[in-house]
C-alpha positions as CSV (number, residue, x, y, z in Angstrom):
1,M,223.2,-15.6,34.0
2,H,223.4,-12.4,36.0
3,K,220.3,-13.3,38.1
4,I,221.7,-16.7,38.9
5,A,225.1,-15.4,39.9
6,Q,223.5,-12.7,42.1
7,E,221.3,-15.3,43.8
8,L,224.3,-17.5,44.5
9,V,226.2,-14.5,46.0
10,N,223.2,-13.7,48.1
11,Q,223.4,-17.2,49.5
12,H,227.2,-16.7,50.2
13,I,228.2,-19.0,47.3
14,H,231.0,-17.3,45.3
15,T,232.0,-20.0,42.8
16,M,230.1,-21.8,40.1
17,L,230.3,-24.8,37.9
18,T,228.1,-25.9,35.0
19,W,228.3,-28.7,32.4
20,A,227.4,-28.3,28.7
21,F,227.6,-30.6,25.7
22,E,230.7,-29.7,23.7
23,Q,228.6,-29.5,20.5
24,N,226.3,-26.9,22.2
25,G,226.8,-23.3,21.2
26,A,226.4,-22.4,24.8
27,C,230.1,-23.3,25.3
28,Q,231.1,-20.1,23.6
29,F,228.6,-18.2,25.7
30,Y,230.1,-19.6,29.0
31,E,233.6,-18.8,27.8
32,A,232.6,-15.2,26.9
33,L,231.3,-14.9,30.5
34,G,234.7,-15.9,31.8
35,G,234.1,-19.6,32.4
36,K,237.2,-21.8,32.3
37,R,237.1,-25.3,30.9
38,I,238.1,-27.4,33.9
39,D,237.0,-30.9,33.0
40,R,235.6,-33.1,30.3
41,A,233.5,-36.3,30.4
42,E,232.1,-38.7,27.8
43,V,228.4,-39.7,28.3
44,V,226.3,-42.2,26.4
45,I,222.7,-41.3,25.8
46,E,220.5,-43.8,23.9
47,G,223.6,-45.4,22.4
48,T,225.2,-42.1,21.3
49,S,228.5,-41.0,22.8
50,L,228.6,-37.3,23.6
51,S,231.3,-35.0,25.1
52,E,230.5,-32.8,28.0
53,V,232.6,-29.9,29.2
54,A,232.6,-28.4,32.7
55,F,233.0,-24.7,33.0
56,G,234.0,-23.1,36.2
57,W,234.1,-19.6,37.7
58,D,236.3,-19.0,40.7
59,T,234.5,-15.7,41.4
60,L,231.0,-14.5,40.5
61,K,231.6,-10.8,41.2
62,N,232.3,-10.1,37.5
63,L,229.1,-11.7,36.2
């Protein structure tokens, strides 16, 4: 994640948002990196309803 955050900062982008399926263990990873749950959406993939969570960072300098 550090390399991605650094590349965004190099391009003068200082915030970030990513989506993850709520059942995905990556959600805990994003929260550990300071991501805040800012939205939720339901998607249907091949007839299966899944929850997605948006994680946002209002600053990348701590990543």
